[in-house]
N, C-alpha and C positions, 0 to 999 in steps of 0.2 A: 649416729655413727660413721664417718669417713673412714674406707681401707682404703690406703696409696698403697701397701704392696702388692703383689703377684698374688702373693697365696690368701692376704686378707681380699683381695677382688675377686679370687674364686669363691674361698666361704662366701663374699656375700652372695653372688651369681647361684651357688649350688642352694641356700638359703630362700631365694626367693620365686625358681626356678620348687622346689619344697612346697612352699606357700601356695602359689598358686596353683599347683599341680592339688595341695588338699580344696583349694577352694573351687575349682573344677568338680571334683567328686561329690562336694556339696550341693553344686551346684546342678551335677546332670539328671538325679532324680527327675526335679523340677520341672525341668525343661522335658524332660521323656514325657511326664505328664499333660504338661501342657500340649506336645508332639499329637498323643495320642487323643486329647480330648479337642481335638479340631479334626483329625482326621475321621475316614470314610469308618461304616463298619467292618467294611470287607478288609480293608488296609489291616485295622487294629487286629479283629481275628487273625488276620495271615502271620501277622508278629512281623512285620513289615517297616513297623512304623518307628524312629530313634529318635533325632533331637531336629527333623523336621516335619509337619504336620504332612501324610500321603492324601490326598484328594481331597483338602480342604473343603468344610462343610459346618455348620453354625448349629449343625440339627442337635449334637447331645447338647447345646448348650439351651437351645428354643425350649426344649424338651425338658428340660431341668429348670428354666424361667416360669414355664407356664405352668406346676405344678401348684396349688396351692399348700399341699402339705410342703413341701420346701419354705417356700415363700414365709408362711406361717412362723415355722421352726427357727429363720431365718429374725424373723421379725421379735421373739420369745428373745433372743442370743441378744440380740443388742439392746434389748429392754434390759436381761440381766445385768450386761458391761456397764451398763451406764448408772442402773441403778448401784449394784454390786462394790465398781468401782468407787463412788460415789462414798457410799457407806465403808468400804473401806478403808478409802483415805482419810476422810475425816473422825473415826478412830483408831486410825493407826497413828496418826498425826498427834491427837489429843494424848493418847496413853502413853506412846512415845517421851514427849515432850514433858508429863509429869516421872519415868521413868528417870527420866536422865537428871535427875536435880541428887545434889549429893545427902544421903544420911540424914545430917546434920538441920538441911533446911525443910524434908520429906519424912517424918517419922514414921519409921514400918516401911519405907521404900524396898530395903531389902525384900522382906516377906513378901511385899507384891514382885518381886521381879523374877524371884524364886517359882513363885505361884501361876506366873506366866508361862516360863522357860519348861517348867516342866511337864505342861500340856505338849511342848513339840512331841517328849521320849514316852509321854502315858498318856493314852486316852481308855473314853470306857467301853472301848468295842462298837460292832457295829450294830448289833442289838438293840443293846441303852441309846445308842444316837439314835436311829430309828425310828426308839419307842419315845424320846424326846420329843421330836420333830412332830411326830400323829398325835400324842398329847397337846402339843402348841396349838394344833389343828391349822398346822399350815402347810398338808401334804395338799398336792394336785394344788399349788401356786406360785407364783411367782417367788415368794417370800423364800419356799422353802431352799430355796436354789442360793439364795443368798443372807439370812439369818444365821445360820449353823458357821459358813467362814469368815462371819461380821467382821474377826478381828486375826488375821495370821501376824500370830507372833513374830514369826522369824522376820516379819517387814518389819514389825516393833522392834527387835532387837537391832536389826539395820539402822534405821532411821534414828533411836539412841543412841547409839555408836555416835552416825554421824553429830549428833545435837553435842554431845559427850566433849566434842571433836573442836565445837567453836571456842574462840574466845569468851572468857567467864569475865573480860572487862566489861564487853557487847553491853553483855545482860547486867552486869553491877552499874554502869554510868546511866542503862533505861530505866534504871528503878531509882539513882537519886535524880531524872528530871523526871518523876512522879508514873511512869509507865507502869501499866500493871501485867500481870503473868499475861494475859489476851491479846495486848498489845503488842510485848514481844513476841509472840509466839508469831501473830500474820504480820507482823509488820518488820521483820528481826529476822526471826530465825528461819522460816518459810523460804522468804528469799535468798539466803545467804545459803538453802539447801536443796534448790534447784536436782545436780547432781545425783542426789539421794531419793527425793520425790519423785524424781522421773524414773527412779531404777524399780523402786517399791509400785508407779503405776504402774508401769509395764509388766511387774510380776502377776500385778493382781487383771489387767486385762486377759493376758494371756493365760492363766489360770481361767479364768469366769468364760473368758468362750473356748477351750478347749477341753473342758468339764463335759463333760458325756454319762460318767457312771451315774451323780445322783440324782440326774432326767431319768431315767431309766427305774430307777429302785421310789424317788418322792413321786411320779408325775403318772396319777391311776388311768390317764386318757393320752393316746398317743399323738395327739391336736394340741400336745400343750409339753411335748416337747421341745427342746431345744436343740440346736441346729447338731450338737456335735452326735446329740444323743438320735435325731432322727436317721444319722449319716451309720451310725453304728449299724441300728437297726436295719435300714433298707442295703447298702452297701456292703456292709460285715456278712451282716443273721440271713439276708434275704428273705426279709418279712414280705412276703405278699399283698397282706394284709393291706398296706400301707399303698398300695397299687389298684385303681382302678380301673374299669372298664375300657373308658377314654381311653386309658394310657395305652393301650393291648397295641393301638395299630403302630403307635407313634414306635413303641418299640421295636413296628417289625424294622425300622430303619435305622435305628441305630444298635449299637450293640453296647454290651454289659462291660466290657471294659470300654468305653467312649464314653458311657453313664457314668461309672464310678468315677476317671480322670476328670471330667466335668465337673460333680459336685463335689470332691477335693480341693481341685483349685479353687473353685467358690468361696469355699469354707476358711481356705487358708490365706485368699484373697485380702481379707481384712486387717489381720496382721502383719502381712506382709506390705500393706501401703501405709499402717502406720509406723514402723520399729524403724526406718529411715531417718524421722521427725528425732525419735527418739534414743540414739544408737550413742551422741557424742558425749551424752551425759551419761550413756548406761556403765561403764567401765571405772571410770569416773567413782560414781556413785557405787559400785560396787567397794573401790578399794579404801578410798576413803571413811565408809562406814564399817568395817571391817576390822582399824586397825587398835581402837581400845577397848577396852573392860564394861 
């Protein structure tokens, strides 16, 4: 919208100032953490680091990247994201396609839909959840972090609404040409649903990468912790059992603040690298996937 009057231009300028101010407030904590991570331990401990590193150094990152525990937890998180997102997307797409059909073509569709939707509001509780995973023999394995959340129902609802917003004439013409449901799903629906696919894909990536609580509960050994569980244990709870004797010498050269900042930034870096490529689809997918029931 273009404003021609003085009051309109003033209003637009005020909006720009407000939005830029909010953006800077959101970016400031990340820049501050970045500055601390590259600062010396003396400067960070003295609290003189703001938006630019003081006494620039890589010692904190050198310490973190030499830790086998950190690298192993990073590897576990990457494996979790790759396998978990693949499972989530496959099951979400298949379930959303089936539930997007009308009741006359999919008998019992309403009952199935309510069965899944109710799980958003009602769950069995923490103890039954843990016991089921234990009895399934999944404890202390990568699949314990993937299987319990294999079907994200919120993503299913979002995608099925997007599928239902697509013109039905496309599907009907494909059936006339002899296409099967599999062909329609993979050759027609998915290419037309890239915004929604990118949106739920981003949800799945962020969800798996940032999850930490299930790793603490379901992993019996700290060596099997995903990255966020490892960071929660070391950065927040200060569990010194995960720090070996060879680290103590290096700890004398880096402060607790710079070490926390370096680990936090490295933990957030993969998501920061992925999000810009999916951002253009994100808002469109959220809006188009929520207009129908």
